N, C-alpha and C positions, 0 to 999 in steps of 0.2 A: 552910613549905617544901613544895613540891609534888613528888610522886614521878613522874619522867619517865624515859623511856629514849631513847637515841640509837642508831639503826641506821646503820652505815656500810657502804657497798658500794664495793669497789675493783675497777674494771673498766677498759676501754679504749675508744677511739673505734671500733674495728672490731666490738666486741661488738654483736650484734643480737638483737632479739626479733621474729620475723617479718621484716617489712621496715622496722622502726623501730630506731634506735639504742636501746640498753638504757636510757640516761638518759631519753630521751623516753617510753619505755614505763613507766618507774617513775613519772615525774611524772604521767602520765595515770592510772595506777593509784591513786596517793595522792589525786589530785584527785577521782576518781570515788567514793572511799570516803566523802567529805564528813565527815571527822573532824577533830579539832583537831590536825592535824599540819602541820609545815613541812618542805619539802624543798629542799635546796640542792645544786646541781651545780657542781663546779669541775674545771678541766682542768689537769693538771700540765704543767710545762715539759720534763720528762725523766723517764725511769724504765726499769726492767727488769722482765722477766717470768720466770715459772717455767721456761719453755722455752728461756731463754737470749737471747731477743730484747731488744734495747736500743732505746728510742725517745728522741729528742732534739728540742729546739726550736732548736738552734744554727743560725745562718744558713748556715754553710759546709757543713752536712750537711742533706740533704733530711729534713725532719721527717715522721714518719708514726706512726700508731697511738699517739698520746700517752695517758698514763694519765688516767683519769677517776675522780673521787671523788664519790659521792652520799651526802649526809648527811641523815638524817631524824630530826627531833626530835618526840616525841609523848608524850601521857600514858601511863603504864605500862599502864593498863587497856586501851589500844588496841593494844598491842604484838603480842599473839598473833594478832589479826585481820590485821594488816599482814604479819607474817612468813609467814602461811599462803599468801600469793600471791606473795611475792618470789622464792622458790626457783625457781619456774617461769620467771620473767622473766629471772633472771640465770643464763645458761648458761655464762658465762665470767667468773669473778671470785670475790671473797671477800666474804662477808656477816659482819659483826661486830655485837655488841650490847653496849651499855654502860648502866650506871645513871647517871642525872642527878638532882641535887637542884636544882630550879628555884625561884628566888625569886618570880618572878611571870610570868604569861603574859597579854599584852594583844593583842587582835585588833580589827580594824575591819571592819564590815559594809559592803562596797562596793555592795551592792544590785544593781547591774548590773556583772558582771565585765567589765573593759575589753577583754578579748581577743575577746569574742563579736561575730561579724559578723552583718549583716542576714540573710544566707542561712541562718544557724543558727536563726533565729527565725521567718522568714516562712512563710506557707502557700504552697507551690509550686503551679504550674499552676492559678491561680484561674479561676473563671468570669469572663467578660467579655462586653461587648455592643458592637455597632457604633453609631456616631453616628447613622446613618440608620434604625436599628431602631425599631419602635414602642415607646412607653412600656410597653405591656402585656408585651412581651418582658422588659424589665428588671424589672418588678414580679413576673412569674412566676419569674424566676431568684432574686430576693431572697426570695420566699415559700418556696423550697425550700432556702434557705441559712441558716446560723447568723449570717451577717454582714448588716449593714444598708447596705452600700455596694458598688458594682461599678465596676471600671475600665472606661472607654470607650476602645476602641482603633481605630486606622485599619486599612487593609487589610494593612499589614505587621506588625500586632500590636504597634504602638507606642502607649503610652498618650497620649491627647490630652485626657482629662478623667476625671471621676468622677461617677457618679450615685448618690445616696443616698436613703434613705427620707425624709429631710428635704426633698430636692428634690422628690420625688413628692408630698409633702403640701403644701409651701409654694408650689410653682410648677406642679405637675401636676394638682392638684385631687383627690389621693387623700384620702378622707374620714377614714380611720383608720390607725393603725399597722398594718403588714403582719401582725404577730403576732396582732392582733385580727381582722383580715379573715380569716385562715386558720381562725378558729374559727366564722365565720359563712358557711359555704360557699354558702348560698342567695343571698347578696348579692354574690358575687364577680364573676360573669360580666357583669352590667350595668356594673360598675365597669371591668372589663377592656375591654369594648366602648368605653367612653368614653375610656380611656387609649390605645386602638388608633388614635385619630384624631390623636394627637400623636407627635412623634419625640423620641428621646433627646437629639438635638442642641439641641432647643428649651429644655431645662431643666437640662442637665448643668452641673456646675461646671467651669470651664476657666480657665486651662490646668491640666493635671494637675501636682501637686507630687509629684515622684518621688524615689526613692532608689536608688542602685546596690547590687546584692547583695553587693559586696565592700567596702562601707563598714561602719564600726563601728555596732553597735546603738545606742550612746550618741549618735551623730550623728543617727540617725533619730529617736530620742526627743526630742532637742533641737529638731528641725524640727517635730515634732508639737506640742510645747508652745508653741513660738514662734508658730505659725500657727493654733493651736487646732484641729488635725486629729485625727480618730479613727483614720485609716488612711492608708497610703501605698502606691501601686503601686511594685513593685520591678522594676527592669530589669536585663538582663544587659549585657555589654560592647557589644553592638550596639544597645542602646537598646530591645530588645523586651521585652515583659512576661514576667517570670520568676516573679513571686509577688505576694502582697499581705501587707502587714504591718499588723496591727491591734493595739489595746491588749491584746486577749485573747491574741494571739500572744506579746506581750512578757511578760505576766504568767505565761504557761505556761513561758516560758524562765527567768524569775526563779526560779520554784518548782523547775524541773528542776536549776538550778545551786546553789540555796541549801542550806547545811547546816542542821542542827537547832541553832539558836542557843540554845534553852532548854537543850539538852544541854551546850553549851559552858559556859553559866553554872553548871550543876550541877557541873561539874568545876572550879569556882572560876576560870574564865577571864574576865577583864574584857573585855567586848565593847563597843567604842565605836560610835557612830552607829546604835544600835538605837533605833527609834522605836515608839511605841505608838499605838493607834487614837485615843486622846484627843488626840494632837498634831495630827491632821488633821480632826478632827470638825467638821462643819457644825452649829452649834448654833442656827441661825435657822430650822430646819425647823418648819413649822406643825403644830399638833396640834388635835384636836377631842375632845369628850367623846362617850361612846357614845350620848348622847341628842340630839346635834346632828342636825338634819334634813338630808336630802340636797340640798335646794336651796342650803343654806349650805355643805355639803361641796364641791359642785361649784365654787362660787366660790373656796373655799380652794385646791382643786387647780389651778384656772385661774390663780390669782395666784402659784402656787408653781412655780418652774422645775424642782423635783425631780419634779413631776407625780404626787405621791402625798401622802397625809396620814396621820399617825399618830393612832390613837385611844387615848387614855389615860384612866385613872380619876382620881378626885379627888386621889390621892397621886402621880400622875404615872407610874404603872406602865403599861407598854405592853400594851394589850389586843389590838391588831391594826392592820392597814394597809388603806387603801383606795386603789386605783389605778384607772386607766381599765379595766383588765382585770376588776377586781371589779365595776365598774359594768356592764360588758358582760354578765358572767355573771348578775347579778341581774335585769337588765331584758331579757335575751335572749328570754324568751317573749312579750314585748310589743314588736313591732317599731316601732310608732308611738312608744312610750315611749322606745325606744332611739334613734330618730332625733332626738327632741326633746332627749334627754339630751345628745347631742353637738352639737346646735345651740346649746346654752347655753355651750359651751366655745369656745376661741379658733379652732379649726379646725372650722367648721360641717359637720355631716354632710349636711344639705340645707336648703333654704330654706322648707320647708313650715311653715305656721302651726300650732302645736301646739294640741291641744284643752285646754280648761280642766281636764278631769279628770286629765290627765297632770301638770299643774302641781300639782294637789291631791295627787297620789300622791307627788311629790317632797317636798312640804311636810310630809307625814305619815310618810315612811319615815325611819327613824333610822340613824345610822352603824353601830350594833351589828347591824342587819339585813344590811348589805352587806359589812362588813369581813371581810378574810381573817385568820383567827386562827392560821394555821400558819406565820407569818413566821419566816425564819431570822434570827437576831440574833448580835451579837458584843459582848463586854464591852469597855468603853473602855480597860481596862488590857492588852488583848491586843496582841501584837506585830503590826506592819504585815504581816509575812510570813504570819501566821495569817489576817489578813483577805484577803490576796491568794489564799491557798490555798483559802479558803472560797468566795470570789467566782468563782474560776476553775473549781473543781469543779462549782459549782451554776450557772455562767454568769449570775451576778448583775451588774447594772450599778450597783446601789445596795444598801447594807446598813445596816439600823437598828442603832444602838448603844445599849446599856443599861448601867447600873451594876450593882454586885453585888446590889442589891435588886430588879433588874428594871425600874427606872425609865428611861423613854426619855430619852436625852441628845442625839440628833441622828442624822445620816446621814453615811456616807462614800460616795464615788463613785469610779469608775475614774480620773477626771481627777485627783482629789486624791491617789490612790495613786501615779499616775505622777509628779506634781510632787514628792511626798515622796521618791521614789527618787532625785531629783536634788538633794536637800537644800534644797528650796524651800518647806518647810512654812510659813515666815513670809510667803509671797507667794501662798498658795492663794486662788484666786478661786472664785466659786460654781461648784460641780461641774456637769459636763455628763454626758450619758449615756455 
């Protein structure tokens, strides 16, 4: 038997807190507390009040100010916290408290609360670029942004396409990811000069797949998953750009709305639809040993769509990760070596013929020399919400997963997290950035 309380509030339709009906204010208050409480509001068909007023729902008499009953059920441990704010909300009514012996409490994790609109999650007033602008303008805007895509708009600020970092690399000739270019300031201007010769309209993705700001967030996510998109331009009622919705925006919203499910379980509440990191884990991620030479590591990264490789010891324990950023940092003092390094990967840095001594350097440099050892990880038994919180706070696109012994188990990505939120863990495809 679980010790619960029931709080009853007897008020009426005319009662207000600020400009809201009291019932709406109480619902918002309980929801914002993010505790294991349920709130039910019912309206009576007739009643009378202390001042002598009578209300009725009878058709022959105009109904007005009908009685309202608000019923809140919650664990007894949460009662004091809830009562502390109710007295201010209820300026006209009666608040009562009862003990309840609850047999069981079962809840479901909705992941995406269904009432949330796109406007509640989007980034408003995003940067944008015109179709006839030079590619260098788009690249510079993206360099100063946390996002990797920009909406392309016409003269009336209506989205007509999107230009992404992938478009710049795949179709515009950008040699490196923008985040890497920003770390090598000496090489940016020649690249910008080259991009200045092309226009956004030449390489942008069109038409723009858009979403209205007054649509449900679940509808936007469904579109993103179905079309394999990482972001959506958001439009207002006139079709003009109002915002941008990215996966990061969605995850921030999930974390803003989600309660502490671990705390619920500690109160012996059975929570359904909770998933753990192990449910969405990509286990086909490649690994290398600390002794693997860099020429072989580059080939592994090149063949791996996760674009990074885990370095593990003989027991499988994670020692570090190697990504293109780690390669850049290691070879940065040697610009010829850096150019050759990226010429070996799918997106060539330049077409110069490398010197033999650079090949020798790659063949003798070990993974342990280049790897990053401060990688953020998560346990495979952690809740999906914990992974989202960590990836959102640290702005991570991928997260290594380890077991309790620290052995590397695989990776999770933003794509897999989004699919899991819609109950599609059984159909997860290889994750994207």
